[in-house]
C-alpha positions as CSV (number, residue, x, y, z in Angstrom):
1,M,-67.2,75.7,-185.4
2,G,-70.0,75.7,-182.9
3,D,-70.8,78.1,-180.2
4,I,-68.4,78.3,-177.3
5,I,-70.1,77.0,-174.1
6,N,-68.8,77.6,-170.6
7,L,-69.0,74.1,-169.1
8,N,-69.0,75.4,-165.6
9,K,-72.2,77.4,-166.2
10,F,-73.8,74.3,-167.9
11,R,-72.8,72.1,-165.0
12,K,-74.1,74.6,-162.4
13,E,-77.4,75.1,-164.2
14,R,-77.9,71.3,-164.4
15,Q,-77.2,71.0,-160.7
16,R,-79.7,73.8,-159.9
17,A,-82.4,72.1,-161.9
18,T,-81.8,68.8,-160.0
19,E,-81.9,70.7,-156.7
20,R,-85.2,72.4,-157.7
21,R,-86.7,69.1,-158.7
22,T,-85.6,67.5,-155.3
23,A,-87.0,70.5,-153.4
24,R,-90.3,70.2,-155.2
25,D,-90.5,66.5,-154.3
26,N,-89.6,67.2,-150.7
27,R,-92.2,70.0,-150.4
28,A,-94.9,67.6,-151.6
29,R,-93.7,64.9,-149.2
30,F,-92.9,66.9,-146.1
31,G,-94.6,70.3,-146.6
32,R,-97.4,70.0,-144.1
33,T,-98.3,73.0,-142.0
34,G,-98.3,72.9,-138.2
35,A,-102.1,73.1,-138.3
36,D,-102.3,70.0,-140.5
37,K,-100.0,68.1,-138.2
38,A,-102.0,69.2,-135.1
39,T,-105.2,68.1,-136.8
40,D,-103.8,64.7,-137.5
41,R,-102.5,64.4,-133.9
42,H,-105.9,65.4,-132.5
43,A,-107.7,62.8,-134.7
44,D,-105.2,60.1,-133.6
45,D,-105.7,61.0,-130.0
46,Q,-109.5,60.8,-130.3
47,A,-109.3,57.4,-132.1
48,E,-107.0,56.1,-129.3
49,R,-109.3,57.3,-126.6
50,A,-112.3,55.8,-128.3
51,L,-110.5,52.5,-128.6
52,D,-109.3,52.6,-125.0
53,G,-112.9,53.2,-123.9
54,K,-114.1,50.0,-125.6
55,K,-111.5,47.7,-124.1
56,L,-112.7,45.2,-121.6
57,E,-110.9,45.2,-118.3
58,Q,-109.3,41.9,-117.2
59,R,-110.1,40.9,-113.6
60,E,-107.3,39.4,-111.5
61,G,-107.2,35.7,-111.8
62,E,-109.2,35.5,-115.1
63,D,-107.7,33.7,-118.0
64,T,-107.2,36.0,-121.1
65,H,-108.5,33.3,-123.4
66,P,-111.5,31.6,-121.8
67,E,-111.9,29.1,-124.7
68,T,-108.6,27.4,-123.8
69,P,-108.9,24.6,-121.3
70,A,-107.6,25.3,-117.8
71,P,-104.6,23.2,-116.6
72,P,-105.5,20.3,-114.4
73,K,-105.3,20.9,-110.7
74,A,-102.5,19.3,-108.7
75,R,-103.6,16.7,-106.1
């Protein structure tokens, strides 16, 4: 006969291995430090401010698409 194996220990060890693998994947995916997140937020804020600084302001009464023909005036 073969060796006697405690199936509960085998099942628990297999579950632990799966949990370790899942934890490793999650650390790789979500394991960013607060400094990394702050750096990214700062870079995003700078990019947004730079983009906002380059936007053209629309004056009141101006058409947003000047190449489209204006509607005919009512008589």
